[in-house]
VOKOL-592523 format. One record per residue (C-alpha): residue number from 1; residue in one letter; x, y, z. Coordinates in steps of 0.05 Angstrom, whole numbers, always signed. Example, Ala and Ser with C-alpha at 12.3 -4.5 7.8 and 13.67 -1.06 7.14 Angstrom:
// residues 2
> 1 A +246 -90 +156
> 2 S +273 -21 +143
// end
This chain:
// residues 407
> 1 M +0 +0 +0
> 2 K +23 +69 -16
> 3 G +31 +114 +44
> 4 G +2 +183 +50
> 5 P +41 +246 +32
> 6 S +99 +264 +78
> 7 Q +105 +330 +114
> 8 E +156 +350 +62
> 9 D +108 +333 +5
> 10 I +54 +375 +38
> 11 R +102 +433 +48
> 12 R +125 +430 -24
> 13 H +52 +429 -48
> 14 N +34 +489 -4
> 15 L +95 +528 -27
> 16 G +75 +516 -99
> 17 A +2 +534 -86
> 18 L +20 +600 -52
> 19 L +70 +619 -106
> 20 R +21 +600 -161
> 21 F -33 +643 -129
> 22 V +9 +707 -129
> 23 H +37 +689 -198
> 24 L -31 +685 -230
> 25 R -73 +732 -187
> 26 G -23 +784 -167
> 27 P -1 +811 -99
> 28 A -43 +786 -41
> 29 S -45 +798 +34
> 30 R -30 +743 +83
> 31 A -103 +745 +103
> 32 T -126 +735 +31
> 33 L -77 +678 +21
> 34 A -99 +643 +84
> 35 E -172 +647 +64
> 36 S -161 +628 -9
> 37 L -114 +570 +4
> 38 G -150 +544 +65
> 39 L -89 +549 +110
> 40 N -80 +583 +177
> 41 R -42 +648 +185
> 42 S +18 +617 +219
> 43 T +27 +568 +161
> 44 I +22 +625 +111
> 45 M +74 +663 +150
> 46 A +122 +603 +149
> 47 L +111 +590 +75
> 48 T +121 +663 +57
> 49 A +185 +665 +98
> 50 D +213 +605 +58
> 51 L +194 +637 -9
> 52 T +223 +704 +12
> 53 A +288 +671 +33
> 54 A +292 +637 -35
> 55 G +283 +704 -69
> 56 L +216 +686 -102
> 57 V +171 +735 -66
> 58 R +176 +795 -21
> 59 E +131 +823 +33
> 60 E +114 +895 +43
> 61 L +61 +940 +73
> 62 P -1 +952 +30
> 63 R +5 +1012 -16
> 64 K -66 +1034 +1
> 65 P -92 +1039 +71
> 66 G -142 +985 +90
> 67 R -211 +994 +118
> 68 R -200 +951 +178
> 69 A -173 +979 +243
> 70 G -108 +953 +271
> 71 R -43 +930 +240
> 72 P -50 +919 +165
> 73 S -35 +850 +136
> 74 L +30 +847 +97
> 75 V +24 +839 +22
> 76 V +61 +784 -14
> 77 R +88 +803 -82
> 78 P +124 +760 -134
> 79 E +196 +779 -148
> 80 S +182 +795 -221
> 81 T +249 +826 -239
> 82 R +292 +774 -204
> 83 V +258 +709 -227
> 84 Y +241 +704 -301
> 85 V +232 +657 -360
> 86 L +246 +664 -434
> 87 A +185 +656 -480
> 88 F +193 +644 -555
> 89 D +135 +652 -603
> 90 V +151 +624 -672
> 91 G +101 +643 -725
> 92 V +104 +633 -799
> 93 D +115 +707 -811
> 94 R +141 +734 -745
> 95 L +185 +717 -686
> 96 V +176 +743 -615
> 97 V +222 +731 -556
> 98 A +205 +758 -487
> 99 R +234 +759 -418
> 100 V +174 +748 -372
> 101 G +179 +757 -298
> 102 L +146 +717 -243
> 103 G +75 +743 -239
> 104 G +68 +745 -315
> 105 E +99 +814 -326
> 106 V +132 +821 -394
> 107 L +197 +855 -374
> 108 D +227 +862 -444
> 109 R +215 +834 -513
> 110 R +243 +830 -583
> 111 E +199 +822 -644
> 112 G +212 +818 -718
> 113 A +186 +793 -784
> 114 R +206 +724 -810
> 115 D +219 +709 -883
> 116 R +176 +649 -902
> 117 G +235 +624 -944
> 118 A +286 +626 -887
> 119 D +317 +560 -866
> 120 A +322 +528 -797
> 121 S +391 +554 -781
> 122 D +368 +626 -793
> 123 L +309 +613 -746
> 124 V +355 +589 -689
> 125 T +404 +645 -700
> 126 A +349 +698 -697
> 127 L +319 +668 -633
> 128 V +386 +661 -598
> 129 S +407 +732 -616
> 130 A +343 +761 -588
> 131 A +345 +719 -525
> 132 R +417 +737 -511
> 133 S +402 +811 -515
> 134 L +345 +802 -465
> 135 V +388 +762 -416
> 136 R +443 +815 -419
> 137 K +393 +867 -396
> 138 A +370 +826 -336
> 139 G +399 +845 -268
> 140 R +460 +810 -241
> 141 D +419 +775 -188
> 142 A +364 +754 -237
> 143 V +353 +680 -250
> 144 C +323 +648 -312
> 145 V +282 +589 -287
> 146 G +255 +562 -353
> 147 A +245 +572 -427
> 148 A +192 +548 -477
> 149 V +176 +556 -551
> 150 A +107 +561 -582
> 151 F +113 +527 -650
> 152 P +61 +519 -705
> 153 G +65 +444 -715
> 154 I +52 +376 -685
> 155 V +99 +366 -626
> 156 R +111 +300 -590
> 157 R +105 +312 -516
> 158 A +155 +258 -494
> 159 D +216 +290 -526
> 160 D +191 +356 -557
> 161 A +204 +329 -626
> 162 I +169 +368 -682
> 163 M +134 +314 -721
> 164 F +99 +357 -773
> 165 G +101 +430 -790
> 166 P +65 +440 -856
> 167 N +71 +516 -856
> 168 L +140 +521 -825
> 169 D +186 +464 -843
> 170 I +250 +460 -802
> 171 G +271 +391 -826
> 172 D +304 +345 -775
> 173 L +327 +401 -729
> 174 S +316 +389 -654
> 175 L +295 +461 -640
> 176 G +295 +457 -564
> 177 E +363 +424 -560
> 178 A +393 +473 -609
> 179 L +367 +533 -570
> 180 S +388 +505 -503
> 181 R +459 +490 -528
> 182 R +468 +558 -562
> 183 L +440 +598 -503
> 184 G +484 +562 -452
> 185 L +440 +579 -392
> 186 G +440 +509 -365
> 187 I +365 +500 -374
> 188 P +326 +459 -424
> 189 V +282 +495 -475
> 190 A +214 +462 -483
> 191 V +179 +462 -550
> 192 C +103 +459 -551
> 193 N +47 +466 -601
> 194 D +27 +539 -605
> 195 A -48 +528 -602
> 196 D -41 +484 -540
> 197 L -3 +541 -507
> 198 G -56 +590 -531
> 199 A -109 +549 -496
> 200 L -67 +548 -432
> 201 A -57 +623 -435
> 202 E -130 +641 -446
> 203 H -150 +592 -392
> 204 E -103 +621 -340
> 205 R -98 +694 -359
> 206 G -148 +710 -414
> 207 A -219 +701 -436
> 208 G -224 +632 -404
> 209 V -207 +649 -332
> 210 G -256 +611 -289
> 211 C -278 +565 -346
> 212 D -251 +494 -341
> 213 N -278 +469 -407
> 214 L -257 +510 -467
> 215 I -231 +504 -537
> 216 Y -181 +552 -567
> 217 L -176 +559 -643
> 218 H -113 +592 -669
> 219 G -100 +618 -739
> 220 D -32 +633 -770
> 221 V -26 +609 -842
> 222 G -60 +545 -820
> 223 V -107 +529 -762
> 224 G -91 +497 -696
> 225 G -129 +482 -633
> 226 G -121 +470 -559
> 227 I -173 +437 -515
> 228 I -180 +447 -440
> 229 V -222 +392 -406
> 230 G -236 +395 -332
> 231 G -183 +449 -324
> 232 R -128 +408 -358
> 233 L -99 +410 -428
> 234 L -121 +351 -469
> 235 G -58 +321 -499
> 236 G -77 +251 -523
> 237 D -32 +191 -523
> 238 Q +31 +225 -549
> 239 G +12 +298 -543
> 240 F -19 +304 -612
> 241 G -90 +317 -587
> 242 G -126 +380 -608
> 243 E -104 +381 -682
> 244 I -171 +413 -698
> 245 G -144 +444 -762
> 246 H -141 +375 -793
> 247 M -212 +356 -776
> 248 V -247 +343 -843
> 249 V -307 +389 -851
> 250 N -316 +385 -926
> 251 P -299 +316 -955
> 252 G -272 +325 -1025
> 253 G -260 +399 -1012
> 254 R -197 +441 -1019
> 255 P -130 +404 -1013
> 256 C -94 +411 -947
> 257 A -19 +412 -934
> 258 C -27 +349 -893
> 259 G -48 +310 -955
> 260 A -122 +305 -940
> 261 Q -179 +346 -970
> 262 G -229 +391 -938
> 263 C -194 +399 -871
> 264 L -217 +459 -829
> 265 E -148 +490 -843
> 266 A -158 +483 -918
> 267 E -227 +514 -916
> 268 V -215 +573 -869
> 269 G -140 +585 -870
> 270 E -104 +647 -895
> 271 R -92 +623 -966
> 272 T -165 +604 -976
> 273 L -191 +670 -949
> 274 L -145 +709 -994
> 275 A -164 +666 -1054
> 276 H -239 +677 -1042
> 277 A -225 +752 -1034
> 278 E -186 +752 -1101
> 279 R -122 +775 -1066
> 280 E -77 +715 -1080
> 281 E -27 +758 -1117
> 282 G -21 +811 -1063
> 283 P +12 +812 -995
> 284 D +1 +755 -946
> 285 G +5 +746 -871
> 286 R -39 +771 -814
> 287 E -42 +842 -842
> 288 A -70 +815 -907
> 289 V -124 +778 -869
> 290 R -141 +840 -830
> 291 A -144 +879 -895
> 292 V -199 +832 -921
> 293 V -239 +841 -857
> 294 E -231 +916 -860
> 295 A -252 +917 -933
> 296 A -314 +877 -916
> 297 D -331 +927 -861
> 298 W -327 +983 -914
> 299 G -375 +947 -960
> 300 D -329 +908 -1007
> 301 I -376 +855 -1035
> 302 V -320 +806 -1054
> 303 A -289 +811 -985
> 304 R -357 +801 -952
> 305 E -371 +739 -994
> 306 A -302 +712 -977
> 307 L -316 +719 -902
> 308 H -385 +689 -911
> 309 R -357 +627 -945
> 310 V -301 +619 -894
> 311 G -349 +633 -837
> 312 T -394 +576 -860
> 313 W -339 +524 -854
> 314 L -313 +555 -790
> 315 G -384 +549 -762
> 316 I -388 +476 -782
> 317 G -322 +462 -748
> 318 V -344 +497 -684
> 319 A -410 +459 -686
> 320 N -373 +392 -690
> 321 L -329 +412 -631
> 322 V -388 +435 -590
> 323 N -424 +369 -602
> 324 V -363 +328 -584
> 325 F -334 +367 -525
> 326 N -391 +408 -497
> 327 P -345 +467 -480
> 328 G -368 +527 -441
> 329 L -326 +573 -484
> 330 V -295 +575 -553
> 331 V -239 +626 -562
> 332 F -214 +651 -630
> 333 G -142 +674 -632
> 334 G -87 +692 -681
> 335 T -115 +709 -749
> 336 L -179 +672 -732
> 337 R -193 +728 -683
> 338 D -201 +775 -742
> 339 V -237 +724 -785
> 340 Y -287 +710 -730
> 341 L -300 +785 -719
> 342 G -315 +791 -793
> 343 S -359 +729 -798
> 344 A -390 +723 -729
> 345 A -462 +725 -753
> 346 Q -449 +669 -803
> 347 V -411 +626 -752
> 348 R -467 +634 -701
> 349 S -521 +619 -753
> 350 V -486 +554 -775
> 351 L -474 +535 -703
> 352 A -548 +544 -687
> 353 T -567 +498 -744
> 354 N -515 +444 -736
> 355 A -499 +437 -661
> 356 L -543 +400 -612
> 357 A -589 +447 -575
> 358 A -568 +422 -507
> 359 S -494 +430 -522
> 360 R -498 +499 -555
> 361 E -546 +529 -504
> 362 K -494 +558 -458
> 363 V -431 +558 -501
> 364 R -399 +627 -509
> 365 L -359 +649 -569
> 366 R -304 +699 -554
> 367 T -240 +728 -584
> 368 A -174 +720 -548
> 369 A -168 +770 -492
> 370 L -92 +768 -497
> 371 G -93 +788 -570
> 372 D -31 +774 -612
> 373 D +7 +754 -549
> 374 T -36 +694 -531
> 375 T +14 +640 -553
> 376 L +73 +680 -525
> 377 V +39 +684 -457
> 378 G +25 +609 -462
> 379 A +99 +595 -474
> 380 A +117 +636 -412
> 381 E +66 +600 -369
> 382 F +92 +532 -392
> 383 A +163 +554 -376
> 384 F +142 +571 -305
> 385 T +111 +502 -293
> 386 E +170 +470 -258
> 387 V +186 +526 -211
> 388 L +113 +533 -192
> 389 A +110 +459 -175
> 390 D +172 +458 -131
> 391 P +194 +530 -120
> 392 V +250 +527 -70
> 393 Q +285 +465 -96
> 394 V +283 +488 -168
> 395 L +310 +556 -152
> 396 A +364 +527 -108
> 397 R +386 +483 -165
> 398 L +388 +540 -216
> 399 K +409 +599 -174
> 400 A +484 +605 -184
> 401 P +498 +676 -209
> 402 E +573 +667 -207
> 403 D +567 +608 -255
> 404 T +519 +641 -303
> 405 P +554 +656 -369
> 406 V +557 +728 -393
> 407 L +524 +727 -462
// end
């Protein structure tokens, strides 16, 4: 028989719970922490002391006077500038690298366009260069506790191997290993599907806060998806779950980069929208998608028809998802955020016709509250996972300023 948790296990769990609370919800008084975590004040005091000694949080008097008489409860704040992660967002057309502090504060960032014809070595060089400049600007006592990449492709969870990236082919490159080796910070760099991270971000910090069953649909050139069930990301057997973009909605329809026909990605992706809008020969990328939506708003009949056609297939895809997963919320992010805003009436009409009444009754359709940074925020949250699970031990293992290379 397996014994119950030890005192050390309980302490580790409580330290993680307290740190996670202030990381996600912001500074909180000892009284609020005790009430929210179901722990007594003396336990909160001891946990806070341990986290303060490790350099993860600090305590200070409240900045605004309280309403209660007597001595005010100290406020616990995350050490945002001293404990940080590196978040990489790899899009087909753009790259973003950010230094994100504990508590979710974006301390610094680098962003630039990516040439669709650039090769894998150029990608790694650009990411490493941006990350090094961010690390150099961090304080001498600052510690990087994790790093993660949001990547538009199918990623195997066991080893972060990119199995398929139809719109951004990097060949046999082990992206995480290459970044970790080149950065030389002594930490692994995780690689995750961008839509999965988008779902995580919107669930924890965006439109889905408080909703434990949601679906996130992400558009870049293609379409990806992340599914939160019971508050947890649905990964499947090898981490390939949630490939919503390759759900067939129109058998015999437009060819998809995956080799099938009529996938959701093929029917609502960037190339299809631009083709329907008769803009195939013009610029591409997210600004081109937004231009179609803007033109439709101004009365362009061709643009309106393009959004109507794409909205029909998007509505069918959403109806299928609502029938299968019964989510409380569907969130549209990336370029699908703009597409949905331009075709919301059609999407909702198709949903009303094709989804089961019981399943669609309470589902809400929303755009990503985190905007273009949804997948970047998701990468940061994933990078914080380990330190939030075992704060003191992880930081003790990583915190060696004298050994940290100067980049």
